[in-house]
Every structure is written in structure tokens, then in C-alpha cells.
N, C-alpha and C positions, 0 to 999 in steps of 0.2 A: 758151512762147509766148509774145505781146503779150498783154497783161487788152487784149477789146476798149470794155473804157472810157475807153481809152489813144490811140484809132483814130491814125493819122498825118493828118485834115484836122483833127484836133485842136489840133495844134504849131502856133507863134508864128511866124508866115506871116517875112517876111524883106527887105526889096530889096536886092541887091545886083548891079554896076556893068546898073544901071536895070534888073531883074529880076522878079521880084515873085517869087519860091521859097516853095512854100508845101508841101514837103516830105508833098506825099502819094502823093510816091515818095523810096525814098530816096539819096540821089545818092555819087557815087564823087569821091574824091578824093582826086589825084596825087600823087607822093614827089617832088620836085627835089632832092635835090639836089645841092648846087653846096659843098662840104661835099671836105676832101682828103682823112679823116678815119673817116666816120659809116662802121655800125657794119656796113652791106650795101653798099651801093656808091659809099662811098668813092671823092673824086678821077673818077670813069664818066664826070664830065659838062662839060668842057673846054676852052675858046673856044665862043665861039658854034654852031657848024655841029651842036654836037656838043647845046646846049641847045637852037636850033632843033627838028634832028631828035627829043630823045625830047616836047619837047614839044609838035612837031604830032604823035608818034603817039598819045597820049595823049589828045591830042584826038579824032587818030577814033577810039579802041576803045569814045570815048563820055567817058571826065574829064568832070565835071558844075567840079570847079574843081582845079587846078594848084598842090600846098603847097610853097612853095620857102624851102629853110631854107642859113644858108652858117655853120652851129655843132653841131659834135656838141656834142649831150648824152650819151651811152654813157658809162659808167662808168668813168672814167682820161681818156677825154681831156684834151687840152690848152687852158688857157685863150687865150681867143681875144677880141683889145680891142677897145671900141668901133671903133676904128678901122680893125682890121681884117675885121669885120664888113663893115661900110661898104663900104670896095672889096670885098670879096668881090660884094658880094648889087646895091649899085641901079646896077650900067649893066646887069646880067640883069633886072628888073624893068623899066629903060625898057624895052629893048628887048622885051622876049615881051609887054608891055602895050603896047606899039605895033604888033608883029608881026599878036598876037592878041587886036583888043582885045573880041568878043564873051564870050571867056572869062572868068571870074572865079578869078581870082590874092590867089591868101590867102601872107603871110611869117610862118613859123615864127623867134621873136624872140620871145626874155622884157625886152627892153630898149626904156623909151619912144621914145628918139630912134632907135634903127632903122624902131619902127612911125610915125615921126610924117614921114622922110622917105624910105618905099619906100611909105608913102600914097601922099605930093605925086610919090611917082617913077611912079604911077599903081597900086599893087597895091590890094584892093578888103577885106582880113577882115585882121585880125591873130589869126596861131596862139601861145599865149601857152603855155607848156611848164610855166609858174613860177604861176600861178592869181593875177599881182600879187606874190606874195612876194619873186624876187629882184630888180626894182627896184618903189620904194613911190612913183615919179611912173609907172608903166605907167598904173593909172583915170585918174586926168586926162586925161594922154594919149589913153585911145582918147572918152574921153568929148566934147572935143573937133575927135576927125576926126570922131567920128561916122559911126564903122564899127563892124560887126560882131568880134563880139570870141567868139573861144573858153579857152575856164575851162576848163584842165586841170586836178585836182590831184595835187599832189609830195607826198611824205614824205619833208623834207628836203630835201636840192638832189647834182645828178647825181653831185655829190665823193664824198656819203654814203650815198645813198638807200639803197644791198645793205647797207652796215656794220647796222643794225639794222630790221629790216621791220618791215611793219603786221602782225602771223601774228595779227588777232583782230582780232572788230568794225567788219569793213571798209567793209561799208551804210554803217554809221550814221555809218565817224567820214567817207566820202565826202558822204555827202545833206548834212551840218551842216556840212562846207568850203561846199558849194555853196551854202546855206543867205544864208549871213555876206557870202561875196563877193560872192553876187548882188545882196544887201542895202544892200551899199558902192557895188551900181557902179547901180543904182534908181536909191539915191539924185542919184546923179550927173550922172543925166539917159540911159543906158546900158539901150538896153532889147531891143536885140539880137544873145544873148548863146547863144551854144553850148556844151554842158558836155561834159567827155573829163575819162574819171572816171582814166584814168594807169592805163593797165594797162604794170606791168614799172618803173615809177617808187617805185622804196618801197612795194609789194608783195611778201610773198608768196608761193614759187609757188600755196599750195588758194587766198587772198584775190585772185590775180588771174583764179581761175577760177566763185570767190563770186562779183567781180564782172560776171564773161560772162554769166555763168545768170542772173542778176538786174539788167544794166541799169535797165531801165524804175525798180528802186527808188531807182535812184538818180536821179531826173529831180522838178527844182523846177518849180512856177509852166509847167507843157506848152511848157518850151521843151526843143529839137532836143540830142538827144544824137551822141555820134560814139565808134564806135570806134575805136582804132588800134592793132592790134594786130599788121599785118605782119611776116612770117619775122620774130618776134621773140622774144628764151625759153624767155617761156610752152609758146614750141612745142616748141620746141628741145631742155628739158627732157626734154618729155613722151618726147617720139619718140628724143630722142638723138641727138641730128641738125644739118649747120652749117646758119646763117642759107640758106645759097646751096639748100642741101638741103628751104627749107617753106615753096614752094608751095601743095604738095597741105594744109600743116596748117591756111597760112593761110587756104586756103577751108573748107575746116571748123573753124576760129572764123568767120568771116565770114556763114557762113550762121546757125549759135548767137547772133550777138551781127544781127545783121536781128531775128529772132525773141521776140529778149529784147530787144527797143526801139529797137537802135541806126537815125535819124535817116542817118547821114554815117559808112562809109567810109575810112579812111583809107590809101592802100594802095598798095605799088611795084606793082602785077600789075594794071593797070585793067579786061584786058579779060575779066579771069577774076571778079576782083571784078563787072562788070560779067553779065557771064552768068548767077551769085549773084543778082544781084537782080529782073532776067527770070526763073527760072522758080518765083523765090517768088513774084514780081509774079502769074505767071498761076495759081503751086493758086492764092492769097487771090481776084480777080477769077472763077476755073470754081468752085470747091470750098470759099473762104469760109473757110477755113486758114489 
């Protein structure tokens, strides 16, 4: 359970898409993959109608943010050029931000140019799985764009992160990474930072669960913390199931993540995640737990 000394109302506020986000209530970020090869839903959303329908469905279920990604970062995924990433993502971003102007959209990319062009197309947040390690221009781009930045910890790259994963001291490693990188960003004038410990990105199974249990311990300077656990292998390996069967496990881990300090849940299944938030909020309001 979250230490009462780090209550949600103490977490830094952010203005996103002309809305003041105070994190007094955990947010749910719905995943919209427009990739052909993501590990769970690759290739499901082709064409404008399917993109609009899926986005509308997630918004109706209560999604606070929609996270759009055009490049898979699963192990073994083929390399995608920056030109191809832009070709995949710019038109959908323009369409969705125009159609749903009150919705907050984030962009899942590690490339500074993609960040710049998608923000120009109407997006509001950059979600970088590399924490600035895969494009040396990313931090400078974020400082100029003046948008919130999701800083994720990754050990290695998607190509090699599972060859020699972190298997000890994961809390101190992740927290030290956050300290160094937030210091760099703050020096560049970036103050709206969201921390993501990077579940599954170069950590052993045991270390993923250690992170889950101690999410609040990775927090730096009262920045919000995001948990991206949805249907990942840390569930599937324990239960010996496929991602398609991992909804129940995802709900269980999302509950633990919120109790451990998460402020945002990044999920494929918005309705179920919102139900977790509502139940825990009710318990907190009624019983102080």
C-alpha cells in the first residue's frame, strides 16, 4: 500500500491539452497500436474507421489518455525507418486529435523528429521507451516542444534487453537512472515529467515483481509514476498463458500497481482498469485504505 506520506495530491500537477491534471485520481491510458506486429494487438486497427471506433470505445470506457504507437518494441521486431514511422502515424494523429479535441493523446516514440512532427500534428505528450537513450536529440526536442514527457527506464535496447537482463538491485538502478535523467531534463527547462520503471524492458521476472511491489520507491521529486503492465510476459510466464488470456492477471497487477504508488495505468483494456481505479477510490474514500 502507498505510504500516506506520498499522497496523490502531493504529486506534481500538469497542464495537458488545456486541462489541469492533478493526479488526485489515478489516470488510465488506453493503448492504440497502429503497428502490424505488436505483441498483443498488432494489425488490429487498420484504416480510419477502425481507429476512430477503437478510440471512441476507449473514451466511452473512461480513458483519460490515448497512447498511439507506430513501432513495435517487442523483442525481435523488425527495424522500422523513421520515414515509415512518420508515414504510419502522422495522418492518424491528425485525424484523432481533430475528431476528439478534448482527449489527451500521447505518442509512443523514441525519435525526436517523430516527437516534433506528431506534436505539431496535435498530440500532447511524448512517451519515450528509451528515456532519451536511443536518440540524443530527444531531450532538446522536448525542451523546445514544452510538453509532458514520459521517461521510461530500459536496460539496453529492444534488440538486446533480454540477453542480459537486470537481476539484482533493480530499485536502486531504476531510481538512479531517473535521478540522472530528470536532472538533465530540468536543466533544459523540462518540468512536466512522468516516470515509467519499464516493466519487461531488460529486467528479470523477479525484478519486474520487485519493481511492482516498490513502485513508490522509484519516485523522484514527486513526479507521477506510470505502470505499463498490460498483458506482458511477467504475467504470462507466471500463469503459463498467452497474452490473449492475460486480462485477469493484468487486472490483478494493475491493482497492486495502484496500491504501490502508480498514478497512471497504461492498458489495452480500459473498462477493466477504470473499474480497478473506482473500487480502490471507493475504499480509500470510505475506509481510508
